[in-house]
C-alpha positions as CSV (number, residue, x, y, z in Angstrom):
1,X,112.3,77.4,62.4
2,X,114.7,80.7,62.7
3,X,114.1,82.4,65.7
4,X,116.4,85.2,65.2
5,X,113.8,87.3,63.8
6,X,111.7,87.3,66.7
7,X,114.8,87.4,68.9
8,X,115.1,91.1,67.1
9,X,111.5,91.8,67.8
10,X,111.7,91.1,71.9
11,X,115.6,93.0,72.2
12,X,114.1,96.5,70.4
13,X,110.6,95.4,72.2
14,X,112.2,95.7,75.6
15,X,113.9,98.6,76.3
16,X,111.2,100.3,74.7
17,X,108.8,98.9,77.4
18,X,111.7,99.4,79.9
19,X,111.8,103.0,78.9
20,X,108.2,103.6,78.6
21,X,107.8,102.2,82.4
22,X,110.6,104.8,83.6
23,X,108.8,107.9,81.8
24,X,105.5,107.1,83.8
25,X,107.6,106.6,87.1
26,X,108.8,110.3,86.3
27,X,105.2,111.0,85.1
28,X,104.2,110.3,88.1
29,X,106.9,111.6,90.6
30,X,105.8,114.6,89.4
31,X,102.2,114.0,89.8
32,X,102.5,112.5,93.6
33,X,104.7,115.8,94.0
34,X,102.0,118.4,93.4
35,X,99.5,116.4,94.9
36,X,101.1,116.0,98.4
37,X,102.7,120.3,98.3
38,X,98.3,120.6,97.7
39,X,97.6,118.4,100.5
40,X,99.7,119.0,103.1
41,X,99.3,122.7,103.7
42,X,95.7,122.3,104.4
43,X,95.2,123.4,107.7
44,X,91.3,123.3,108.4
45,X,91.1,120.7,110.9
46,X,87.3,119.0,109.3
47,X,89.0,119.0,106.1
48,X,91.7,117.4,107.3
49,X,89.9,114.5,109.0
50,X,87.9,114.2,105.7
51,X,91.0,113.4,103.7
52,X,92.3,111.2,106.1
53,X,88.6,109.6,106.5
54,X,88.5,109.9,102.4
55,X,92.0,107.5,101.9
56,X,91.4,104.9,105.1
57,X,88.2,104.6,102.7
58,X,89.7,103.9,99.6
59,X,93.6,102.5,100.6
60,X,93.1,99.5,102.6
61,X,95.2,99.4,105.5
62,X,95.8,103.1,105.5
63,X,93.9,103.3,108.9
64,X,97.5,102.1,110.3
65,X,99.5,105.2,108.8
66,X,99.4,108.1,111.9
67,X,102.7,108.4,113.0
68,X,103.6,110.8,115.1
69,X,108.2,111.6,114.5
70,X,110.6,113.6,116.3
71,X,112.5,116.2,114.8
72,X,115.7,117.6,115.4
73,X,117.0,120.8,114.1
74,X,120.4,120.6,114.9
75,X,120.9,117.8,111.8
76,X,117.4,119.1,110.2
77,X,116.8,115.2,110.6
78,X,113.5,113.5,112.1
79,X,115.0,110.5,114.4
80,X,114.7,107.4,113.7
81,X,115.5,105.2,116.3
82,X,113.4,106.6,119.8
83,X,115.1,103.7,122.5
84,X,116.2,105.8,125.4
85,X,115.8,108.9,123.7
86,X,114.3,111.9,125.2
87,X,111.7,113.3,122.9
88,X,110.2,116.4,124.7
89,X,113.8,118.0,123.6
90,X,112.6,117.4,119.9
91,X,109.6,119.0,117.7
92,X,106.9,116.6,117.9
93,X,105.4,116.6,114.4
94,X,101.9,114.4,112.6
95,X,101.9,112.6,109.4
96,X,98.9,111.4,108.7
97,X,97.3,108.4,106.3
98,X,97.4,110.8,103.0
99,X,100.7,112.6,103.6
100,X,102.9,109.1,104.0
101,X,100.9,107.5,101.5
102,X,101.3,110.2,98.9
103,X,105.4,111.0,100.6
104,X,106.4,107.4,100.2
105,X,105.4,106.8,97.1
106,X,107.2,110.2,95.7
107,X,109.8,109.1,97.2
108,X,110.4,105.3,96.0
109,X,109.4,106.4,92.7
110,X,112.7,109.3,92.5
111,X,115.2,107.4,94.7
112,X,115.0,104.4,92.9
113,X,118.3,104.4,91.6
114,X,119.7,106.3,95.1
115,X,122.6,108.1,92.9
116,X,120.6,111.4,91.4
117,X,117.2,111.5,92.3
118,X,116.0,112.7,89.2
119,X,113.5,114.2,88.4
120,X,112.4,115.7,91.7
121,X,115.8,117.4,91.8
122,X,116.5,117.5,88.2
123,X,120.1,116.2,88.5
124,X,121.6,114.2,85.5
125,X,117.7,113.4,84.1
126,X,117.0,113.1,80.4
127,X,114.8,115.7,78.3
128,X,112.0,113.0,78.1
129,X,112.1,112.2,82.0
130,X,111.8,116.0,82.7
131,X,109.3,116.2,80.0
132,X,107.0,113.5,81.9
133,X,107.8,115.2,84.9
134,X,106.5,118.0,83.8
135,X,103.4,116.8,81.4
136,X,102.1,115.4,85.2
137,X,102.4,119.1,86.7
138,X,99.9,120.6,84.0
139,X,97.6,117.7,84.3
140,X,97.4,117.8,87.7
141,X,97.0,121.3,87.8
142,X,93.8,120.9,85.4
143,X,92.4,119.3,87.6
144,X,93.1,120.8,90.9
145,X,90.6,123.4,91.8
146,X,92.0,124.6,95.2
147,X,91.4,123.5,98.9
148,X,87.4,124.1,98.4
149,X,87.0,121.4,96.7
150,X,89.7,119.1,97.7
151,X,87.4,116.4,98.8
152,X,85.7,116.2,94.8
153,X,89.6,116.8,93.4
154,X,90.3,113.1,95.7
155,X,86.9,111.9,94.0
156,X,87.2,112.6,90.8
157,X,90.5,112.5,89.9
158,X,93.1,111.1,92.2
159,X,91.2,107.9,93.7
160,X,91.7,106.2,90.2
161,X,94.1,108.1,88.8
162,X,96.7,105.8,87.5
163,X,99.7,107.0,90.0
164,X,97.8,106.1,92.9
165,X,98.8,102.2,92.1
166,X,102.1,103.1,93.5
167,X,100.8,104.0,97.3
168,X,102.0,101.1,99.0
169,X,100.3,101.1,102.7
170,X,102.3,98.5,104.4
171,X,104.6,101.1,105.5
172,X,107.5,100.4,108.2
173,X,108.0,103.2,110.3
174,X,111.1,103.2,110.2
175,X,112.0,103.0,106.5
176,X,109.9,106.0,105.8
177,X,111.6,108.1,108.4
178,X,114.9,107.5,106.7
179,X,113.4,108.1,103.1
180,X,112.1,111.3,104.7
181,X,115.8,112.4,106.2
182,X,116.8,111.7,102.5
183,X,113.5,114.5,101.3
184,X,115.1,116.7,103.6
185,X,118.3,116.8,102.6
186,X,117.7,117.1,99.1
187,X,115.6,120.3,100.0
188,X,118.1,121.8,102.6
189,X,121.5,121.2,100.3
């Protein structure tokens, strides 16, 4: 039996599959970025509590994700290790479950290779990568109808969106803070 044609087919399909997965990740970077920047500025306490409950009800383990982090304005970083630190000198910032889940997935998708953070920061991105990223933004904007409809968006569009497969509720707090510091560093360059 000649295996050469089978090997050629497999060799052809593997890079296509990898590229497809990479473009899906680029898409989800764009989508989760939009979700985060839409949910984060919501200040009304009652609405934020409903969002937290929604995540608790729909993402098992998210009820354990509510972190009080301490920010050092001088270094523009969150403190990772609090042992022996006088936390009264730092700004306390609360991150509820939905912010942690979405940010964690978003950061882990763009920092994959840890080199250029594409497509979140557009460094050395392929045209296909950027297209996928911006397609997600466009798709998100078609489903988002504002803060007043946030629960409808979460129920109708977010909970079953394929990008939610990247949400992970077993997040180590120190790792999350370290990753968050990467994001802050990139945003403040």
